[in-house]
mmCIF file of the N, C-alpha and C atoms, coordinates in Angstrom:
data_MODEL
# 
_entry.id   MODEL 
# 
loop_
_atom_site.group_PDB 
_atom_site.id 
_atom_site.type_symbol 
_atom_site.label_atom_id 
_atom_site.label_alt_id 
_atom_site.label_comp_id 
_atom_site.label_asym_id 
_atom_site.label_entity_id 
_atom_site.label_seq_id 
_atom_site.pdbx_PDB_ins_code 
_atom_site.Cartn_x 
_atom_site.Cartn_y 
_atom_site.Cartn_z 
_atom_site.occupancy 
_atom_site.B_iso_or_equiv 
_atom_site.pdbx_formal_charge 
_atom_site.auth_seq_id 
_atom_site.auth_comp_id 
_atom_site.auth_asym_id 
_atom_site.auth_atom_id 
_atom_site.pdbx_PDB_model_num 
ATOM 1   N N  . MET A 1 1  ? 17.050 -49.490 -4.846 1.00 0.00 ? 1  MET A N  1 
ATOM 2   C CA . MET A 1 1  ? 17.487 -50.356 -3.736 1.00 0.00 ? 1  MET A CA 1 
ATOM 3   C C  . MET A 1 1  ? 17.883 -51.801 -4.261 1.00 0.00 ? 1  MET A C  1 
ATOM 4   N N  . SER A 1 2  ? 19.087 -51.725 -4.396 1.00 0.00 ? 2  SER A N  1 
ATOM 5   C CA . SER A 1 2  ? 19.950 -53.174 -4.704 1.00 0.00 ? 2  SER A CA 1 
ATOM 6   C C  . SER A 1 2  ? 20.175 -54.180 -3.612 1.00 0.00 ? 2  SER A C  1 
ATOM 7   N N  . ILE A 1 3  ? 19.594 -55.899 -3.597 1.00 0.00 ? 3  ILE A N  1 
ATOM 8   C CA . ILE A 1 3  ? 19.733 -56.756 -2.408 1.00 0.00 ? 3  ILE A CA 1 
ATOM 9   C C  . ILE A 1 3  ? 20.586 -57.323 -2.902 1.00 0.00 ? 3  ILE A C  1 
ATOM 10  N N  . PHE A 1 4  ? 21.766 -57.709 -2.097 1.00 0.00 ? 4  PHE A N  1 
ATOM 11  C CA . PHE A 1 4  ? 22.415 -58.850 -2.399 1.00 0.00 ? 4  PHE A CA 1 
ATOM 12  C C  . PHE A 1 4  ? 22.133 -59.878 -1.784 1.00 0.00 ? 4  PHE A C  1 
ATOM 13  N N  . ALA A 1 5  ? 21.835 -61.290 -1.946 1.00 0.00 ? 5  ALA A N  1 
ATOM 14  C CA . ALA A 1 5  ? 21.350 -62.139 -1.634 1.00 0.00 ? 5  ALA A CA 1 
ATOM 15  C C  . ALA A 1 5  ? 22.714 -62.928 -1.073 1.00 0.00 ? 5  ALA A C  1 
ATOM 16  N N  . LEU A 1 6  ? 22.495 -63.905 -0.161 1.00 0.00 ? 6  LEU A N  1 
ATOM 17  C CA . LEU A 1 6  ? 24.038 -64.806 0.040  1.00 0.00 ? 6  LEU A CA 1 
ATOM 18  C C  . LEU A 1 6  ? 23.538 -66.571 0.425  1.00 0.00 ? 6  LEU A C  1 
ATOM 19  N N  . ASN A 1 7  ? 22.670 -67.073 -0.495 1.00 0.00 ? 7  ASN A N  1 
ATOM 20  C CA . ASN A 1 7  ? 21.973 -67.771 -0.597 1.00 0.00 ? 7  ASN A CA 1 
ATOM 21  C C  . ASN A 1 7  ? 22.745 -69.341 -0.932 1.00 0.00 ? 7  ASN A C  1 
ATOM 22  N N  . ASN A 1 8  ? 24.087 -68.570 -1.812 1.00 0.00 ? 8  ASN A N  1 
ATOM 23  C CA . ASN A 1 8  ? 24.950 -69.737 -2.571 1.00 0.00 ? 8  ASN A CA 1 
ATOM 24  C C  . ASN A 1 8  ? 25.351 -71.137 -2.308 1.00 0.00 ? 8  ASN A C  1 
ATOM 25  N N  . PRO A 1 9  ? 25.151 -72.106 -2.024 1.00 0.00 ? 9  PRO A N  1 
ATOM 26  C CA . PRO A 1 9  ? 25.628 -73.263 -1.372 1.00 0.00 ? 9  PRO A CA 1 
ATOM 27  C C  . PRO A 1 9  ? 27.504 -72.771 -1.502 1.00 0.00 ? 9  PRO A C  1 
ATOM 28  N N  . PRO A 1 10 ? 28.103 -72.707 -0.595 1.00 0.00 ? 10 PRO A N  1 
ATOM 29  C CA . PRO A 1 10 ? 30.051 -72.846 -0.264 1.00 0.00 ? 10 PRO A CA 1 
ATOM 30  C C  . PRO A 1 10 ? 30.130 -74.038 -1.149 1.00 0.00 ? 10 PRO A C  1 
ATOM 31  N N  . ASN A 1 11 ? 31.438 -73.648 -1.649 1.00 0.00 ? 11 ASN A N  1 
ATOM 32  C CA . ASN A 1 11 ? 32.041 -74.708 -2.310 1.00 0.00 ? 11 ASN A CA 1 
ATOM 33  C C  . ASN A 1 11 ? 33.467 -74.574 -1.736 1.00 0.00 ? 11 ASN A C  1 
ATOM 34  N N  . THR A 1 12 ? 33.735 -74.923 -0.577 1.00 0.00 ? 12 THR A N  1 
ATOM 35  C CA . THR A 1 12 ? 34.750 -75.084 0.383  1.00 0.00 ? 12 THR A CA 1 
ATOM 36  C C  . THR A 1 12 ? 35.776 -76.315 0.378  1.00 0.00 ? 12 THR A C  1 
ATOM 37  N N  . LEU A 1 13 ? 35.936 -76.841 -0.377 1.00 0.00 ? 13 LEU A N  1 
ATOM 38  C CA . LEU A 1 13 ? 37.055 -78.089 -0.251 1.00 0.00 ? 13 LEU A CA 1 
ATOM 39  C C  . LEU A 1 13 ? 38.322 -78.121 -0.547 1.00 0.00 ? 13 LEU A C  1 
ATOM 40  N N  . ARG A 1 14 ? 39.078 -78.103 0.335  1.00 0.00 ? 14 ARG A N  1 
ATOM 41  C CA . ARG A 1 14 ? 40.844 -77.298 0.313  1.00 0.00 ? 14 ARG A CA 1 
ATOM 42  C C  . ARG A 1 14 ? 41.489 -78.203 1.131  1.00 0.00 ? 14 ARG A C  1 
ATOM 43  N N  . SER A 1 15 ? 42.618 -79.385 0.377  1.00 0.00 ? 15 SER A N  1 
ATOM 44  C CA . SER A 1 15 ? 42.821 -80.268 0.201  1.00 0.00 ? 15 SER A CA 1 
ATOM 45  C C  . SER A 1 15 ? 41.859 -81.598 1.037  1.00 0.00 ? 15 SER A C  1 
ATOM 46  N N  . LYS A 1 16 ? 42.208 -81.510 2.304  1.00 0.00 ? 16 LYS A N  1 
ATOM 47  C CA . LYS A 1 16 ? 41.695 -83.235 2.815  1.00 0.00 ? 16 LYS A CA 1 
ATOM 48  C C  . LYS A 1 16 ? 40.199 -82.583 3.754  1.00 0.00 ? 16 LYS A C  1 
ATOM 49  N N  . LYS A 1 17 ? 40.473 -81.281 4.196  1.00 0.00 ? 17 LYS A N  1 
ATOM 50  C CA . LYS A 1 17 ? 40.167 -81.133 4.881  1.00 0.00 ? 17 LYS A CA 1 
ATOM 51  C C  . LYS A 1 17 ? 38.620 -79.518 4.483  1.00 0.00 ? 17 LYS A C  1 
ATOM 52  N N  . ARG A 1 18 ? 37.871 -79.792 5.227  1.00 0.00 ? 18 ARG A N  1 
ATOM 53  C CA . ARG A 1 18 ? 36.702 -78.711 4.817  1.00 0.00 ? 18 ARG A CA 1 
ATOM 54  C C  . ARG A 1 18 ? 36.726 -77.556 5.736  1.00 0.00 ? 18 ARG A C  1 
ATOM 55  N N  . ILE A 1 19 ? 37.151 -76.619 5.045  1.00 0.00 ? 19 ILE A N  1 
ATOM 56  C CA . ILE A 1 19 ? 38.127 -75.177 5.738  1.00 0.00 ? 19 ILE A CA 1 
ATOM 57  C C  . ILE A 1 19 ? 36.744 -74.312 5.164  1.00 0.00 ? 19 ILE A C  1 
ATOM 58  N N  . PRO A 1 20 ? 36.035 -74.005 6.072  1.00 0.00 ? 20 PRO A N  1 
ATOM 59  C CA . PRO A 1 20 ? 35.057 -72.809 5.800  1.00 0.00 ? 20 PRO A CA 1 
ATOM 60  C C  . PRO A 1 20 ? 35.489 -71.501 5.052  1.00 0.00 ? 20 PRO A C  1 
ATOM 61  N N  . SER A 1 21 ? 35.191 -70.780 4.028  1.00 0.00 ? 21 SER A N  1 
ATOM 62  C CA . SER A 1 21 ? 35.385 -69.607 3.351  1.00 0.00 ? 21 SER A CA 1 
ATOM 63  C C  . SER A 1 21 ? 35.180 -68.493 3.875  1.00 0.00 ? 21 SER A C  1 
ATOM 64  N N  . VAL A 1 22 ? 35.352 -67.289 4.302  1.00 0.00 ? 22 VAL A N  1 
ATOM 65  C CA . VAL A 1 22 ? 34.433 -66.408 4.672  1.00 0.00 ? 22 VAL A CA 1 
ATOM 66  C C  . VAL A 1 22 ? 33.309 -66.171 4.254  1.00 0.00 ? 22 VAL A C  1 
ATOM 67  N N  . ALA A 1 23 ? 33.344 -66.192 2.589  1.00 0.00 ? 23 ALA A N  1 
ATOM 68  C CA . ALA A 1 23 ? 31.490 -66.131 2.225  1.00 0.00 ? 23 ALA A CA 1 
ATOM 69  C C  . ALA A 1 23 ? 31.030 -67.373 2.646  1.00 0.00 ? 23 ALA A C  1 
ATOM 70  N N  . ALA A 1 24 ? 31.598 -68.357 3.129  1.00 0.00 ? 24 ALA A N  1 
ATOM 71  C CA . ALA A 1 24 ? 30.660 -69.057 4.124  1.00 0.00 ? 24 ALA A CA 1 
ATOM 72  C C  . ALA A 1 24 ? 30.294 -68.744 5.093  1.00 0.00 ? 24 ALA A C  1 
ATOM 73  N N  . VAL A 1 25 ? 30.789 -68.694 5.957  1.00 0.00 ? 25 VAL A N  1 
ATOM 74  C CA . VAL A 1 25 ? 30.831 -67.727 7.279  1.00 0.00 ? 25 VAL A CA 1 
ATOM 75  C C  . VAL A 1 25 ? 29.739 -66.864 7.198  1.00 0.00 ? 25 VAL A C  1 
ATOM 76  N N  . LEU A 1 26 ? 30.231 -65.669 6.144  1.00 0.00 ? 26 LEU A N  1 
ATOM 77  C CA . LEU A 1 26 ? 29.272 -64.606 5.902  1.00 0.00 ? 26 LEU A CA 1 
ATOM 78  C C  . LEU A 1 26 ? 27.732 -65.544 5.888  1.00 0.00 ? 26 LEU A C  1 
ATOM 79  N N  . ARG A 1 27 ? 27.322 -66.259 5.004  1.00 0.00 ? 27 ARG A N  1 
ATOM 80  C CA . ARG A 1 27 ? 26.450 -66.847 4.490  1.00 0.00 ? 27 ARG A CA 1 
ATOM 81  C C  . ARG A 1 27 ? 25.716 -67.461 5.721  1.00 0.00 ? 27 ARG A C  1 
ATOM 82  N N  . ALA A 1 28 ? 26.350 -67.814 7.229  1.00 0.00 ? 28 ALA A N  1 
ATOM 83  C CA . ALA A 1 28 ? 25.867 -68.502 8.423  1.00 0.00 ? 28 ALA A CA 1 
ATOM 84  C C  . ALA A 1 28 ? 25.115 -67.441 8.978  1.00 0.00 ? 28 ALA A C  1 
ATOM 85  N N  . PHE A 1 29 ? 25.177 -66.295 9.008  1.00 0.00 ? 29 PHE A N  1 
ATOM 86  C CA . PHE A 1 29 ? 25.077 -65.227 9.503  1.00 0.00 ? 29 PHE A CA 1 
ATOM 87  C C  . PHE A 1 29 ? 24.696 -63.997 9.179  1.00 0.00 ? 29 PHE A C  1 
ATOM 88  N N  . ILE A 1 30 ? 24.539 -63.640 7.705  1.00 0.00 ? 30 ILE A N  1 
ATOM 89  C CA . ILE A 1 30 ? 23.938 -62.564 6.921  1.00 0.00 ? 30 ILE A CA 1 
ATOM 90  C C  . ILE A 1 30 ? 23.046 -63.005 6.033  1.00 0.00 ? 30 ILE A C  1 
ATOM 91  N N  . ASP A 1 31 ? 21.447 -62.460 6.295  1.00 0.00 ? 31 ASP A N  1 
ATOM 92  C CA . ASP A 1 31 ? 20.569 -63.010 5.315  1.00 0.00 ? 31 ASP A CA 1 
ATOM 93  C C  . ASP A 1 31 ? 20.658 -61.970 3.863  1.00 0.00 ? 31 ASP A C  1 
ATOM 94  N N  . ARG A 1 32 ? 20.691 -60.979 3.770  1.00 0.00 ? 32 ARG A N  1 
ATOM 95  C CA . ARG A 1 32 ? 21.332 -59.937 2.623  1.00 0.00 ? 32 ARG A CA 1 
ATOM 96  C C  . ARG A 1 32 ? 21.634 -58.979 3.223  1.00 0.00 ? 32 ARG A C  1 
ATOM 97  N N  . ILE A 1 33 ? 22.422 -58.285 2.130  1.00 0.00 ? 33 ILE A N  1 
ATOM 98  C CA . ILE A 1 33 ? 22.864 -56.738 2.203  1.00 0.00 ? 33 ILE A CA 1 
ATOM 99  C C  . ILE A 1 33 ? 21.734 -55.601 1.567  1.00 0.00 ? 33 ILE A C  1 
ATOM 100 N N  . GLU A 1 34 ? 21.216 -54.398 2.036  1.00 0.00 ? 34 GLU A N  1 
ATOM 101 C CA . GLU A 1 34 ? 20.498 -53.658 1.436  1.00 0.00 ? 34 GLU A CA 1 
ATOM 102 C C  . GLU A 1 34 ? 21.258 -52.241 0.711  1.00 0.00 ? 34 GLU A C  1 
ATOM 103 N N  . ILE A 1 35 ? 21.527 -52.370 -0.190 1.00 0.00 ? 35 ILE A N  1 
ATOM 104 C CA . ILE A 1 35 ? 22.157 -50.982 -0.465 1.00 0.00 ? 35 ILE A CA 1 
ATOM 105 C C  . ILE A 1 35 ? 21.251 -50.125 -0.937 1.00 0.00 ? 35 ILE A C  1 
ATOM 106 N N  . SER A 1 36 ? 21.474 -48.502 -0.979 1.00 0.00 ? 36 SER A N  1 
ATOM 107 C CA . SER A 1 36 ? 20.039 -47.463 -1.425 1.00 0.00 ? 36 SER A CA 1 
ATOM 108 C C  . SER A 1 36 ? 21.444 -47.002 -2.372 1.00 0.00 ? 36 SER A C  1 
ATOM 109 N N  . HIS A 1 37 ? 19.968 -46.182 -3.564 1.00 0.00 ? 37 HIS A N  1 
ATOM 110 C CA . HIS A 1 37 ? 20.967 -45.126 -4.523 1.00 0.00 ? 37 HIS A CA 1 
ATOM 111 C C  . HIS A 1 37 ? 21.472 -44.648 -4.030 1.00 0.00 ? 37 HIS A C  1 
ATOM 112 N N  . VAL A 1 38 ? 22.886 -43.941 -4.705 1.00 0.00 ? 38 VAL A N  1 
ATOM 113 C CA . VAL A 1 38 ? 23.470 -42.705 -4.478 1.00 0.00 ? 38 VAL A CA 1 
ATOM 114 C C  . VAL A 1 38 ? 22.842 -41.330 -4.195 1.00 0.00 ? 38 VAL A C  1 
ATOM 115 N N  . ASP A 1 39 ? 22.987 -41.089 -3.271 1.00 0.00 ? 39 ASP A N  1 
ATOM 116 C CA . ASP A 1 39 ? 22.302 -39.587 -2.664 1.00 0.00 ? 39 ASP A CA 1 
ATOM 117 C C  . ASP A 1 39 ? 23.655 -38.431 -3.465 1.00 0.00 ? 39 ASP A C  1 
ATOM 118 N N  . LYS A 1 40 ? 22.672 -37.792 -4.578 1.00 0.00 ? 40 LYS A N  1 
ATOM 119 C CA . LYS A 1 40 ? 23.028 -36.804 -5.208 1.00 0.00 ? 40 LYS A CA 1 
ATOM 120 C C  . LYS A 1 40 ? 23.999 -35.219 -4.676 1.00 0.00 ? 40 LYS A C  1 
ATOM 121 N N  . LYS A 1 41 ? 23.579 -35.090 -3.444 1.00 0.00 ? 41 LYS A N  1 
ATOM 122 C CA . LYS A 1 41 ? 24.170 -34.205 -3.113 1.00 0.00 ? 41 LYS A CA 1 
ATOM 123 C C  . LYS A 1 41 ? 25.672 -34.035 -1.928 1.00 0.00 ? 41 LYS A C  1 
ATOM 124 N N  . SER A 1 42 ? 25.383 -35.686 -1.445 1.00 0.00 ? 42 SER A N  1 
ATOM 125 C CA . SER A 1 42 ? 26.685 -36.200 -0.241 1.00 0.00 ? 42 SER A CA 1 
ATOM 126 C C  . SER A 1 42 ? 27.726 -37.144 -1.160 1.00 0.00 ? 42 SER A C  1 
ATOM 127 N N  . ARG A 1 43 ? 27.137 -38.029 -1.938 1.00 0.00 ? 43 ARG A N  1 
ATOM 128 C CA . ARG A 1 43 ? 27.227 -38.822 -2.876 1.00 0.00 ? 43 ARG A CA 1 
ATOM 129 C C  . ARG A 1 43 ? 27.945 -40.047 -2.216 1.00 0.00 ? 43 ARG A C  1 
ATOM 130 N N  . THR A 1 44 ? 26.599 -40.226 -0.874 1.00 0.00 ? 44 THR A N  1 
ATOM 131 C CA . THR A 1 44 ? 27.123 -41.301 -0.327 1.00 0.00 ? 44 THR A CA 1 
ATOM 132 C C  . THR A 1 44 ? 25.864 -42.353 -0.440 1.00 0.00 ? 44 THR A C  1 
ATOM 133 N N  . ARG A 1 45 ? 26.075 -43.815 -0.001 1.00 0.00 ? 45 ARG A N  1 
ATOM 134 C CA . ARG A 1 45 ? 25.003 -44.464 0.243  1.00 0.00 ? 45 ARG A CA 1 
ATOM 135 C C  . ARG A 1 45 ? 24.496 -45.143 1.320  1.00 0.00 ? 45 ARG A C  1 
ATOM 136 N N  . GLU A 1 46 ? 23.158 -45.625 1.656  1.00 0.00 ? 46 GLU A N  1 
ATOM 137 C CA . GLU A 1 46 ? 23.226 -46.298 2.923  1.00 0.00 ? 46 GLU A CA 1 
ATOM 138 C C  . GLU A 1 46 ? 22.934 -47.668 2.700  1.00 0.00 ? 46 GLU A C  1 
ATOM 139 N N  . ILE A 1 47 ? 23.918 -48.585 3.565  1.00 0.00 ? 47 ILE A N  1 
ATOM 140 C CA . ILE A 1 47 ? 23.471 -49.844 3.444  1.00 0.00 ? 47 ILE A CA 1 
ATOM 141 C C  . ILE A 1 47 ? 23.010 -50.431 4.631  1.00 0.00 ? 47 ILE A C  1 
ATOM 142 N N  . ALA A 1 48 ? 22.566 -51.250 4.564  1.00 0.00 ? 48 ALA A N  1 
ATOM 143 C CA . ALA A 1 48 ? 21.672 -52.004 5.576  1.00 0.00 ? 48 ALA A CA 1 
ATOM 144 C C  . ALA A 1 48 ? 22.067 -53.169 5.542  1.00 0.00 ? 48 ALA A C  1 
ATOM 145 N N  . ILE A 1 49 ? 22.572 -53.784 6.705  1.00 0.00 ? 49 ILE A N  1 
ATOM 146 C CA . ILE A 1 49 ? 22.933 -55.806 6.659  1.00 0.00 ? 49 ILE A CA 1 
ATOM 147 C C  . ILE A 1 49 ? 21.723 -56.490 7.382  1.00 0.00 ? 49 ILE A C  1 
ATOM 148 N N  . VAL A 1 50 ? 21.222 -57.372 6.576  1.00 0.00 ? 50 VAL A N  1 
ATOM 149 C CA . VAL A 1 50 ? 19.832 -57.939 7.153  1.00 0.00 ? 50 VAL A CA 1 
ATOM 150 C C  . VAL A 1 50 ? 20.860 -59.206 8.089  1.00 0.00 ? 50 VAL A C  1 
ATOM 151 N N  . TYR A 1 51 ? 20.494 -59.900 9.024  1.00 0.00 ? 51 TYR A N  1 
ATOM 152 C CA . TYR A 1 51 ? 21.574 -60.686 9.811  1.00 0.00 ? 51 TYR A CA 1 
ATOM 153 C C  . TYR A 1 51 ? 19.878 -61.643 9.751  1.00 0.00 ? 51 TYR A C  1 
ATOM 154 N N  . ASN A 1 52 ? 20.462 -63.126 9.804  1.00 0.00 ? 52 ASN A N  1 
ATOM 155 C CA . ASN A 1 52 ? 19.419 -64.210 9.652  1.00 0.00 ? 52 ASN A CA 1 
ATOM 156 C C  . ASN A 1 52 ? 18.589 -64.159 11.076 1.00 0.00 ? 52 ASN A C  1 
ATOM 157 N N  . PHE A 1 53 ? 18.952 -64.225 12.273 1.00 0.00 ? 53 PHE A N  1 
ATOM 158 C CA . PHE A 1 53 ? 18.452 -64.476 13.577 1.00 0.00 ? 53 PHE A CA 1 
ATOM 159 C C  . PHE A 1 53 ? 17.923 -63.007 14.221 1.00 0.00 ? 53 PHE A C  1 
ATOM 160 N N  . ILE A 1 54 ? 18.555 -61.774 13.720 1.00 0.00 ? 54 ILE A N  1 
ATOM 161 C CA . ILE A 1 54 ? 18.035 -60.336 14.628 1.00 0.00 ? 54 ILE A CA 1 
ATOM 162 C C  . ILE A 1 54 ? 17.211 -59.944 13.239 1.00 0.00 ? 54 ILE A C  1 
ATOM 163 N N  . GLY A 1 55 ? 17.478 -59.480 12.356 1.00 0.00 ? 55 GLY A N  1 
ATOM 164 C CA . GLY A 1 55 ? 16.965 -59.035 11.199 1.00 0.00 ? 55 GLY A CA 1 
ATOM 165 C C  . GLY A 1 55 ? 18.097 -57.719 11.302 1.00 0.00 ? 55 GLY A C  1 
ATOM 166 N N  . ALA A 1 56 ? 17.441 -56.470 10.853 1.00 0.00 ? 56 ALA A N  1 
ATOM 167 C CA . ALA A 1 56 ? 18.974 -55.666 10.376 1.00 0.00 ? 56 ALA A CA 1 
ATOM 168 C C  . ALA A 1 56 ? 18.958 -54.952 12.064 1.00 0.00 ? 56 ALA A C  1 
ATOM 169 N N  . PHE A 1 57 ? 20.410 -55.063 11.954 1.00 0.00 ? 57 PHE A N  1 
ATOM 170 C CA . PHE A 1 57 ? 20.311 -54.404 13.147 1.00 0.00 ? 57 PHE A CA 1 
ATOM 171 C C  . PHE A 1 57 ? 21.106 -52.822 13.225 1.00 0.00 ? 57 PHE A C  1 
ATOM 172 N N  . ASP A 1 58 ? 20.267 -51.660 13.922 1.00 0.00 ? 58 ASP A N  1 
ATOM 173 C CA . ASP A 1 58 ? 20.729 -50.159 14.074 1.00 0.00 ? 58 ASP A CA 1 
ATOM 174 C C  . ASP A 1 58 ? 22.023 -50.212 15.404 1.00 0.00 ? 58 ASP A C  1 
ATOM 175 N N  . PHE A 1 59 ? 22.948 -50.283 14.207 1.00 0.00 ? 59 PHE A N  1 
ATOM 176 C CA . PHE A 1 59 ? 24.218 -49.680 15.342 1.00 0.00 ? 59 PHE A CA 1 
ATOM 177 C C  . PHE A 1 59 ? 24.530 -48.654 15.885 1.00 0.00 ? 59 PHE A C  1 
ATOM 178 N N  . THR A 1 60 ? 23.944 -47.256 15.398 1.00 0.00 ? 60 THR A N  1 
ATOM 179 C CA . THR A 1 60 ? 24.191 -46.101 15.648 1.00 0.00 ? 60 THR A CA 1 
ATOM 180 C C  . THR A 1 60 ? 23.155 -46.180 17.148 1.00 0.00 ? 60 THR A C  1 
ATOM 181 N N  . ARG A 1 61 ? 22.231 -46.849 16.805 1.00 0.00 ? 61 ARG A N  1 
ATOM 182 C CA . ARG A 1 61 ? 20.980 -46.864 18.459 1.00 0.00 ? 61 ARG A CA 1 
ATOM 183 C C  . ARG A 1 61 ? 21.972 -47.484 19.137 1.00 0.00 ? 61 ARG A C  1 
ATOM 184 N N  . ALA A 1 62 ? 22.441 -48.571 19.015 1.00 0.00 ? 62 ALA A N  1 
ATOM 185 C CA . ALA A 1 62 ? 23.421 -49.427 19.701 1.00 0.00 ? 62 ALA A CA 1 
ATOM 186 C C  . ALA A 1 62 ? 24.443 -48.658 20.898 1.00 0.00 ? 62 ALA A C  1 
ATOM 187 N N  . ILE A 1 63 ? 24.958 -47.625 19.683 1.00 0.00 ? 63 ILE A N  1 
ATOM 188 C CA . ILE A 1 63 ? 25.891 -47.042 20.216 1.00 0.00 ? 63 ILE A CA 1 
ATOM 189 C C  . ILE A 1 63 ? 25.606 -46.034 21.342 1.00 0.00 ? 63 ILE A C  1 
ATOM 190 N N  . GLU A 1 64 ? 24.612 -45.375 20.707 1.00 0.00 ? 64 GLU A N  1 
ATOM 191 C CA . GLU A 1 64 ? 24.118 -44.038 21.701 1.00 0.00 ? 64 GLU A CA 1 
ATOM 192 C C  . GLU A 1 64 ? 23.542 -44.974 23.187 1.00 0.00 ? 64 GLU A C  1 
ATOM 193 N N  . ASN A 1 65 ? 22.729 -46.172 23.199 1.00 0.00 ? 65 ASN A N  1 
ATOM 194 C CA . ASN A 1 65 ? 22.569 -46.809 23.932 1.00 0.00 ? 65 ASN A CA 1 
ATOM 195 C C  . ASN A 1 65 ? 23.774 -47.114 24.945 1.00 0.00 ? 65 ASN A C  1 
ATOM 196 N N  . ALA A 1 66 ? 24.213 -47.688 25.049 1.00 0.00 ? 66 ALA A N  1 
ATOM 197 C CA . ALA A 1 66 ? 25.496 -47.715 25.407 1.00 0.00 ? 66 ALA A CA 1 
ATOM 198 C C  . ALA A 1 66 ? 26.504 -46.294 26.443 1.00 0.00 ? 66 ALA A C  1 
ATOM 199 N N  . ARG A 1 67 ? 26.295 -45.750 25.676 1.00 0.00 ? 67 ARG A N  1 
ATOM 200 C CA . ARG A 1 67 ? 27.020 -43.959 25.877 1.00 0.00 ? 67 ARG A CA 1 
ATOM 201 C C  . ARG A 1 67 ? 25.907 -43.493 27.015 1.00 0.00 ? 67 ARG A C  1 
ATOM 202 N N  . ASN A 1 68 ? 24.454 -43.821 26.845 1.00 0.00 ? 68 ASN A N  1 
ATOM 203 C CA . ASN A 1 68 ? 23.900 -43.340 27.939 1.00 0.00 ? 68 ASN A CA 1 
ATOM 204 C C  . ASN A 1 68 ? 24.197 -44.307 29.116 1.00 0.00 ? 68 ASN A C  1 
ATOM 205 N N  . THR A 1 69 ? 24.167 -45.350 29.102 1.00 0.00 ? 69 THR A N  1 
ATOM 206 C CA . THR A 1 69 ? 24.664 -46.716 29.514 1.00 0.00 ? 69 THR A CA 1 
ATOM 207 C C  . THR A 1 69 ? 25.603 -45.850 30.427 1.00 0.00 ? 69 THR A C  1 
ATOM 208 N N  . ARG A 1 70 ? 26.460 -45.879 30.025 1.00 0.00 ? 70 ARG A N  1 
ATOM 209 C CA . ARG A 1 70 ? 28.049 -45.366 31.031 1.00 0.00 ? 70 ARG A CA 1 
ATOM 210 C C  . ARG A 1 70 ? 27.490 -43.822 31.818 1.00 0.00 ? 70 ARG A C  1 
ATOM 211 N N  . LYS A 1 71 ? 27.212 -42.855 30.988 1.00 0.00 ? 71 LYS A N  1 
ATOM 212 C CA . LYS A 1 71 ? 26.545 -41.969 32.182 1.00 0.00 ? 71 LYS A CA 1 
ATOM 213 C C  . LYS A 1 71 ? 25.752 -42.065 33.089 1.00 0.00 ? 71 LYS A C  1 
ATOM 214 N N  . LYS A 1 72 ? 25.308 -42.854 32.857 1.00 0.00 ? 72 LYS A N  1 
ATOM 215 C CA . LYS A 1 72 ? 24.259 -43.864 33.968 1.00 0.00 ? 72 LYS A CA 1 
ATOM 216 C C  . LYS A 1 72 ? 24.840 -43.691 35.050 1.00 0.00 ? 72 LYS A C  1 
ATOM 217 N N  . GLU A 1 73 ? 25.974 -44.665 34.975 1.00 0.00 ? 73 GLU A N  1 
ATOM 218 C CA . GLU A 1 73 ? 26.663 -45.436 36.054 1.00 0.00 ? 73 GLU A CA 1 
ATOM 219 C C  . GLU A 1 73 ? 27.748 -45.010 36.712 1.00 0.00 ? 73 GLU A C  1 
ATOM 220 N N  . GLN A 1 74 ? 28.149 -43.532 35.677 1.00 0.00 ? 74 GLN A N  1 
ATOM 221 C CA . GLN A 1 74 ? 29.260 -42.592 36.163 1.00 0.00 ? 74 GLN A CA 1 
ATOM 222 C C  . GLN A 1 74 ? 28.789 -42.225 37.072 1.00 0.00 ? 74 GLN A C  1 
ATOM 223 N N  . ARG A 1 75 ? 27.372 -41.210 36.737 1.00 0.00 ? 75 ARG A N  1 
ATOM 224 C CA . ARG A 1 75 ? 26.488 -40.571 37.691 1.00 0.00 ? 75 ARG A CA 1 
ATOM 225 C C  . ARG A 1 75 ? 25.977 -41.501 38.925 1.00 0.00 ? 75 ARG A C  1 
ATOM 226 N N  . ALA A 1 76 ? 26.012 -42.495 39.021 1.00 0.00 ? 76 ALA A N  1 
ATOM 227 C CA . ALA A 1 76 ? 25.662 -43.211 39.964 1.00 0.00 ? 76 ALA A CA 1 
ATOM 228 C C  . ALA A 1 76 ? 26.919 -43.689 40.990 1.00 0.00 ? 76 ALA A C  1 
ATOM 229 N N  . ALA A 1 77 ? 28.108 -43.880 40.430 1.00 0.00 ? 77 ALA A N  1 
ATOM 230 C CA . ALA A 1 77 ? 29.116 -44.339 40.606 1.00 0.00 ? 77 ALA A CA 1 
ATOM 231 C C  . ALA A 1 77 ? 30.171 -42.965 42.288 1.00 0.00 ? 77 ALA A C  1 
# 
């Protein structure tokens, strides 16, 4: 598994104002990105983004919870 750390300090001095780059904004929110080895059958990789404050977030589970909540609200109405 590869791990990409975003700990390098940003170098974002542009003109006379300090404008944050995309990398600087990502460093503020993302601790690291983990990429698994290639699955030989499907030729896919699993990517896990670990955020600074909440850790790894499972988007699939969050989407399922939102769908279940929506279904419950529709039944109640």
